[in-house]
N, C-alpha and C positions, 0 to 999 in steps of 0.2 A: 810659247808653249808648244811642244811637239805633238805629234798625231798621238801616240800612247797617251802623253798625259791628258790631252783632249778628250780622248773617249773614256779614260778615267772618271775625269771632270763630268762628262754627261752621264755617266753609269749612275755616278753619287747624286747628281742633280734629280735623274729621274727616279730614282728610289727615295728620295724624300718628297717628291712631287706625289708619287704612287703612296707613301704614307700619310701625306697631309690630305689625300682625298679620300683614303680608307677612315681618317680619324673623322673628318666631316661627316661620311655617310654614317659612322656610328654615333655621333653625336646626334643626329637628326633622326637615327632610328630609335634612340633611346628614349622613354619616357623622361619628362622635365616639365617645370612650371612654364616656361617659356619655350615654346615649341618650335620648330623651324618655319620659314617664311610661308611653306606651303598648306600650315596649318590652317583648318578652320576654327571660328570662333562659336563655342556652343553656349546655347542661353538656355536654363531652365524657366519656362514660362508658367507660373503656378495657374493664373484664373484660366488661362486660354488652354489648359490642359494639355501641354504638350513642351516638345523638346525642340530647338531650333538649330540649325548650323549655317552659318554666314561662310562663304568663302572668302581668300584673301581678296579676290578681284572685287567682291562686293563690299569691301571697307576700303578700297582706296580713292574713292569719290564719295562725296553728300550724296544722298538720294532715299528711295524707299525700295530698297530691293526685297526679291521673294526667296527666303532660305530654304534649304531643305528641311522638312519636319517630320518629327518623329511622334505620332500622336497617340496618346495613349491614358494618361491620367496626371491631375495635379503635381509638376514636379518642383522639387526646391533643390536638392543637392546633386549634382554632377560629378564624377570622376573617372578617369580612366586607368586601366591596371597596365603592367609592362607588356600585356599582350594585346592592348589597345581594345580592350573588351570595356564597355561603357557601364558603368556602376550609377544606378540614380536611385534618389530618396523620392517614392512617390506617396501621395496620399497621406503624407505625416507620419505613417506608422509600417511602411515596408520599403525593403532595399532591393532592388531586382537588378539582374544583368542583361544586357544585350550585347551578344557575341560580336568580334571584330566583322565578321562576314556577313551579319544582319545589318550594321552600319554601313558597310560599303554598299548594301542592296536597298537602302531606303528611298533612292528614286524610284524603284518597281514595287516595294511593298513598305508603306509609311507606318503600318501599325504591325510591326513583327509581335509576335508571342516572346516575352521574356525568356530567356533560356535559365534563367533560374529566379526565385521570390524568396526571400528572406523575411519573415516576420518574427517579432517577440514581443512578449507579453510586458517587457518593460519599456517598449517604444510608445510613447503618447503624441509627441510632436515634433519629430526629427525633422532637420533642415539640411546646412549645408554638411559636404562631407569631404574628406580627404585623404589619400595614403600617406602611410608615413613610410619610412625608407625599407622597412620589413614587408612590405606587401599587407599591412593590415588597415584595415579600413574604419576611419574614425568618424563621428557624426556627433552631434551635440542635440539635445532635447530641450526645446524652448520652456515646455511647462516641468519636466521633473528637474532641472536643473544639473543636468549630469551632461557626461563626454562618455561617448561609448566606443569600446574598440569591439568590431567583428574581425577576429582573426584571420589571416590568410588559410588556414585549414578550415576553417568555418566558411569561407568561401568557396573554397575548393570542393567542400562536399555538397555545393548548390543547395536547392532548394529546402527549407525546414523552418523550425520556430525555435533556434537555438536562445539561451541566454547569454547576452556578450561576454565575450572572454575578460573583459575590464569594463568596470562601470565606476566611474568617478563622479561623486556628488559635490556641489559647493555652492556657496552663495553667491562666489563670483562667477556662477555660469548662470546666475538668474537672466532670463529673456534672450539666452545667445543663439545666435542664428548660425555662425560660419565657425569653422576651425580650420587653421594652415599651421604648417611647420616651418620652422626656420631651418639653416643648414645644420645647427648643431642635435635637431629631433627634438626641440621643445615645441610644445603645442600654443598656438597664440589663439583666442577667440574673443567674441565682443561683448563679453556677458556684463550682466549689472550695469548697463550704460557706459562702461569703461572698456578697456582692455587688458583682458588676462593673459598670463602667461603661466602654464603649466610644464615644469621641467621634465626633461627627458627621463631622468630617475622617477618621477612622481607617475609616469605613465606605465611603469612596471608594475602596478598593482591598484586595485579598485580600492573604493571604501570614499568616507567624506574627507576634503582635506581643502584647506585654502589655497589659491592659487601661490604661487613661487613669487610673480611680479603682478602688480596692478597698477596701471596707470588711469587718471581720471581726468576731467576738465579742467583746463587751467585757470576756471572762473570767468571765462568769455561767454559760456554757453555755445561755442562754434567750434572749439577743438574736438570733443567728443559729446556729441547730441545725437541720440538714436543710431548708435554706428551700426555700419554694416559690414560689407565683405572686406577683408584685410588681404593685402598683397605685399609681399617683399621685393623690392626692385634687385639689381643685379649686386648692388653695393651691401646690402642686408639692412637698406632703411626700410622702415614700416610704412604703408600708407594705407588709410582707413576712408572710408566713407561715410557721412553723416546725414542721414536722411532727415533728420529733425533740424540741422542748421543748413541745409543746403551746402554743404563744405566737403572739400576733399583735403585731407591734412596728410602731412609727412612728419614722422618721429624719425629722427638721425640714430641710426646703428649705437651710438655712443650714449642715446637718451634711454636705451631699453634693457640698462643692465639694474635697475632697481626701481621701486615703485615711487610713485608723486605724481605731481600735476605739471608736468613740465610744457613750456610754450611749444607747440610745434614749430619745426624748423622752416616747414613751407606751408601755408595756407591758401588753397585756390578755390575761389567761389564765382565760378562763370556763369555767366547767365543763361547757358543751356541747362544747368542742374536744375531738375525738378524732382526732388527725392533720390539725389545719389544713392547706388544700393550695389549694383555689383563691381567690382574691380578686379582688372587683370592686366598683368604685363605682357607684351609680346616679344619675339625674340629680338627685335629692334631697339627694346627699350622704351618703347611708345608704351604708355597708360590708356586702356579703355575702360570708360566707366558708362554703367547703364542705370538709366532713371528708373524708379519704382514706379512712377507715377503716370507716366506717359510712353515708356518702352524705348525712349531715345538712348542710343550707344553713341557716344562721342568719343572721338580718339584725339588724344594730346601729344604732341611729340615730345621726345626727351630733352628737348632743348628748352620745352615750354614749362619743364617741371623743376628749374633750377631756383626760382624763386617766388614770393606769394604776388597775388593778384588775380585780375578777372579773364584767364586766358580765353580767345575765342579757338575752339576745337580746331585741328586740322581737318577733320572729317565730322560729319555727323549723320547719321544714319536712323531712319525711323524703324525702330525694331515690330515685332508681331502682335504686341499687345501690352497692356498695363500688367504690374505686379510680377515682373522677372526676377528671379532671385540668384541663383549663383551662376555666374559666368566663368568658364574655362576655355583654353584652348586645346586642341585635341586633332586627333588624325582627320585628314581630307576626306569627304564622302566621295 
């Protein structure tokens, strides 16, 4: 290769390297369900009336770390918007916002005043929450059997007492605590002792309507028994915790297209489970489970999730108290 060709090759190589670096930075900066490796694990702890954040370093080895704490009120739902502001469901009847700046300053001020407080006469016992792709915040109401949307415009308006832009009621939402979205924008909840999916088209309007897809226990009473938080892995398979059965199960993507009582593709029954409730995947595909009854956080490597069994978690961390609710990955403090 002559000198001119070598210089041209190096130029192309550096441009490609620069593009790859820029893409990686963009991916890490964008909001996603699996944040980058530098993200913290955020936990809503209802009984202890606080929100906790664990750093990646604290989740590398087993132990009893001291997390950063946001002390406020009993917390159930957590979601970060595209600007990395934290929206939390507190007291079962209000949605509050803590700004990205307040989150960064928690080491100096663990009791910041919410930047916005949104209440509604329709809220009775709201729990887990999640943003859709349009920036609207959805939450479920355990008592009212409803799925509620606070639109991006309502969130941008700040504090107030609006009627949710969309309210969907359904018997399939009975006792629902969590909602999450798949890549197609369909909403999945843990309602009525099973798993219910409301299609993206159903989410465009309110009213009383049945779920599009309903999954129920396969007859073993261990596949779906008091299900908790729902998490999708990178391949679109659905994972669900079962407080009542001390199991965590996976339904393969191809099992999610119609209603029924399929046998889970994978069923985990680890000895560490004590009411598994919270569930979230990290950027490496590892699954983190948090127990409702003792607050233990258990991390299972991706390779431990390929088949049924009773795996020993790669990392086991004692959290800050019983009755943790939603767990998510978000920006580092």
